[in-house]
C-alpha positions in Angstrom: 49.5 -6.5 18.6 53.2 -6.1 18.9 53.0 -2.3 19.2 50.2 -2.7 21.8 52.3 -5.1 23.9 55.3 -2.8 23.6 53.3 0.2 24.9 52.0 -1.8 27.8 55.5 -3.0 28.7 56.9 0.5 28.7 54.0 1.7 30.8 54.6 -1.3 33.2 58.3 -0.4 33.6 57.3 3.2 34.4 54.7 2.1 37.0 57.2 -0.2 38.7 59.9 2.5 38.8 57.4 4.9 40.4 56.4 2.3 43.0 60.0 1.4 43.7 60.9 5.1 44.2 58.0 5.9 46.5 58.5 2.8 48.6 62.3 3.3 48.9 62.0 6.9 50.2 59.0 6.1 52.5 60.9 3.2 54.1 63.9 5.4 54.7 61.7 8.1 56.1 60.6 5.8 59.0 62.5 6.7 62.2 65.2 4.2 63.2 66.8 1.6 61.0 67.1 -2.1 60.4 69.7 -2.4 63.1 67.9 -0.3 65.7 67.1 -2.2 68.9 66.3 -1.6 72.5 69.8 -2.4 73.4 72.0 0.3 71.9 75.0 -1.0 70.0 78.5 0.6 70.6 79.1 3.4 68.0 82.0 1.4 66.4 79.9 -1.7 65.9 77.0 0.4 64.5 79.4 2.2 62.1 80.9 -1.1 61.0 77.5 -2.6 60.3 76.3 0.4 58.4 79.5 0.5 56.3 79.1 -3.2 55.5 75.6 -2.6 54.1 76.4 0.8 52.7 73.8 2.4 54.9 76.1 5.3 55.7 76.1 6.4 52.1 74.1 9.4 51.0 70.5 8.4 50.4 70.7 9.4 46.7 73.6 7.0 46.2 71.8 4.2 48.1 68.8 4.7 45.7 70.9 4.6 42.5 72.8 1.6 43.7 69.6 -0.2 44.6 68.1 0.8 41.2 71.1 -0.7 39.4 70.8 -4.0 41.3 67.1 -4.2 40.5 67.8 -3.8 36.8 70.0 -6.9 37.1 67.2 -8.8 39.1 69.3 -8.6 42.3 67.0 -7.5 45.2 69.9 -7.3 47.6 70.6 -9.0 51.0 68.2 -9.1 53.9 69.3 -7.1 56.9 67.5 -9.3 59.4 67.8 -12.8 58.0 71.5 -13.4 58.1 73.1 -15.0 55.1 69.9 -14.8 53.0 69.1 -12.6 50.1 65.7 -11.2 49.2 65.7 -13.4 46.0 66.2 -16.4 48.3 63.3 -15.4 50.5 60.9 -14.9 47.6 61.9 -18.1 45.9 61.4 -20.1 49.1 58.2 -18.4 50.3 56.4 -17.7 47.1 55.5 -21.3 46.3 53.7 -21.6 49.6 51.7 -18.3 48.9 51.1 -19.5 45.3 49.6 -22.8 46.4 47.4 -21.1 48.9 46.5 -18.4 46.4 45.7 -20.7 43.5 43.4 -22.9 45.6 41.7 -19.8 47.0 41.3 -18.3 43.5 39.6 -21.5 42.2 37.3 -21.6 45.2 36.4 -17.9 44.8 35.8 -18.1 41.1 33.8 -21.4 41.1 31.8 -20.4 44.2 31.2 -16.8 43.1 30.1 -17.6 39.6 27.9 -20.5 40.8 26.1 -18.4 43.5 25.8 -15.4 41.1 24.2 -17.6 38.4 21.8 -19.2 41.0 20.9 -15.7 42.3 20.2 -14.3 38.8 18.3 -17.5 37.7 15.4 -16.6 40.0 15.6 -12.9 40.8 13.7 -11.5 43.8 13.2 -15.1 45.1 14.2 -16.3 48.6 17.4 -17.8 47.0 18.3 -14.5 45.5 17.7 -12.7 48.8 19.8 -15.3 50.6 22.7 -15.1 48.2 22.6 -11.3 48.3 22.5 -11.3 52.1 25.5 -13.6 52.5 27.5 -11.9 49.7 27.0 -8.5 51.3 28.1 -10.0 54.6 31.2 -11.5 53.0 32.2 -8.2 51.5 31.5 -6.2 54.6 33.2 -8.3 57.2 37.0 -7.8 57.3 39.2 -10.8 56.5 40.8 -11.0 60.0 37.3 -11.3 61.5 36.4 -14.1 59.1 39.6 -15.9 60.0 39.1 -15.4 63.7 35.6 -16.8 63.5 36.7 -19.8 61.5 39.5 -20.5 63.9 37.2 -20.3 66.9 34.3 -22.3 65.6 36.0 -24.8 63.3 39.3 -25.0 65.1 38.5 -24.8 68.8 34.7 -25.1 69.5 34.4 -27.8 66.9 37.9 -29.1 66.5 37.5 -30.2 62.9 40.5 -28.5 61.2 44.0 -27.5 62.4 44.3 -23.8 62.9 48.0 -23.0 62.2 51.1 -24.0 60.2 51.4 -25.6 56.7 51.8 -29.3 57.0 49.2 -31.0 54.8 45.8 -30.8 53.0 43.9 -30.4 56.3 45.9 -27.2 57.1 44.7 -25.6 53.8 41.0 -25.5 54.6 40.6 -22.6 57.0 43.2 -20.3 55.3 41.5 -20.9 51.9 38.0 -20.3 53.2 39.3 -17.1 54.8 41.0 -15.8 51.7 38.3 -16.8 49.3 35.3 -15.4 51.3 35.5 -11.8 50.2 36.4 -12.3 46.5 33.7 -15.0 46.2 31.1 -12.7 47.7 32.2 -9.9 45.3 32.1 -12.2 42.2 28.7 -13.5 43.2 27.3 -10.0 43.4 29.0 -8.9 40.2 27.8 -12.0 38.3 24.2 -11.6 39.6 24.1 -7.9 38.5 25.6 -8.5 35.1 23.4 -11.6 34.4 20.2 -9.7 35.4 21.2 -6.9 33.1 22.1 -9.3 30.2 18.8 -11.1 30.5 17.0 -7.8 29.7 18.8 -7.4 26.4 17.1 -7.8 23.0 19.2 -10.7 21.9 18.1 -12.7 24.9 14.5 -12.0 24.1 15.2 -13.1 20.6 16.7 -16.4 21.8 13.7 -17.0 24.0 11.4 -16.3 21.1 13.2 -19.0 19.1 12.3 -21.5 21.8 15.8 -22.1 23.1 16.0 -23.8 26.5 17.0 -21.7 29.6 20.3 -23.6 30.0 21.2 -23.0 26.3 20.4 -19.3 26.7 22.5 -19.1 29.8 25.6 -20.9 28.6 25.6 -19.9 24.9 24.3 -16.4 25.1 24.2 -14.8 28.6 27.1 -16.1 30.5 29.8 -15.0 27.9 28.6 -11.4 28.1 28.1 -11.3 31.8 31.4 -12.8 32.8 33.6 -10.1 31.2 33.6 -7.8 34.3 34.6 -10.9 36.4 37.5 -11.5 34.0 38.7 -7.9 34.5 38.6 -8.5 38.3 40.6 -11.7 37.9 43.9 -9.9 37.0 44.5 -8.0 40.3 42.8 -10.7 42.3 45.1 -13.4 41.0 48.2 -11.4 41.8 46.9 -10.5 45.2 46.0 -14.2 46.1 49.2 -15.6 44.6 51.5 -13.4 46.6 49.5 -14.3 49.7 47.3 -12.4 52.1 49.4 -10.7 54.7 46.6 -11.0 57.3 45.8 -14.6 56.6 49.4 -15.9 56.6 50.0 -14.0 59.9 46.8 -15.5 61.5 47.5 -19.0 60.5 51.3 -18.9 60.8 51.9 -19.8 57.2 55.5 -19.3 56.0 54.5 -17.4 52.9 55.4 -14.1 51.3 52.9 -12.1 53.2 54.2 -13.2 56.5 57.7 -12.2 55.6 56.4 -8.8 54.4 54.7 -8.0 57.7 57.6 -9.1 59.8 60.1 -7.1 57.7 58.0 -3.9 58.1 58.3 -4.4 61.9 62.1 -5.0 61.6 62.6 -2.2 59.1 64.2 -4.7 56.7 64.2 -2.3 53.8 65.4 -4.6 51.1 62.8 -7.3 51.9 59.9 -4.8 51.9 61.1 -3.3 48.7 61.7 -6.6 47.0 58.3 -8.0 47.9 56.6 -4.8 46.9 58.3 -4.8 43.5 57.5 -8.5 43.0 53.9 -8.0 44.0 53.5 -5.0 41.7 55.1 -6.8 38.8 52.6 -9.7 39.2 49.7 -7.2 39.1 51.0 -5.6 35.9 51.7 -9.0 34.3 48.2 -10.4 35.0 46.5 -7.2 33.9 48.4 -7.4 30.6 47.4 -11.1 30.2 43.7 -10.2 30.9 43.8 -7.4 28.3 45.1 -9.9 25.7 42.5 -12.5 26.6 39.6 -10.1 26.4 39.4 -10.0 22.5 39.5 -13.8 22.4 36.5 -14.1 24.7 34.5 -11.3 23.1 35.5 -10.4 19.5 33.6 -7.1 20.0 36.4 -5.9 22.3 39.3 -4.7 20.2 42.8 -3.9 21.2 43.8 -0.3 21.5 46.0 -0.7 18.4 43.2 -1.9 16.2 41.0 1.0 17.2 43.5 3.7 16.2 
């Protein structure tokens, strides 16, 4: 177990380094800079600003200096948000994204598993066809279209919910529905497919021959096997939802991590984009590692890599 975790940690560090390196040089390859504006600054002022933030150093030196700061968990200052560091921005905005993401994750999981089970319970019935239709629709329609439709119909045509900002429970409904729609649809289709396949296995036939009730077969035999692919999907899904949907936070003016990321790309705020990218990637790696460790607990047939060698 310890060797397996060590291997995964070393692999995670290499992945994060590659992501950091690619993002760093791509951001610096974009024309202009964080202090480029329509109104051109005097050369002396421009030179002073660049010297203050070491932007006049060779690119290789900037890269090595940034790498050294990251090793010490210092993501540097923001170029556009005066007096604030990237660490400050993440610590202030991540709780908002995390709240939105956790609620969306619960809604997506509960709804997806429920509709997947209902669909597989009576395959080829009108319920199955209905769930399949709406889940296909949920996967196919882009998030920003779902958000726009919810804003129009539930925010303006039928003014039931507020459509922007983050001021209380009522403000959570539309963003959560928007964020949870696609993963819920995907989980529903995944659960339906896995359950139908599981119900065709020999051990399910044996359980039916023993006279076990359908609910006992579902919860004690079928569900544990069918839910494994869903658990695999939870890792990257959790990281994605916790860090916030860039589109959703922009549509609903939510002061989360995603909104800062989008704004910083427009402003060429290198350090904020780099810091959020590293933070996002680290969460994905962390949750994937947690899922790998949980797998053998849920299904003893799944062994860790170390045990197979």
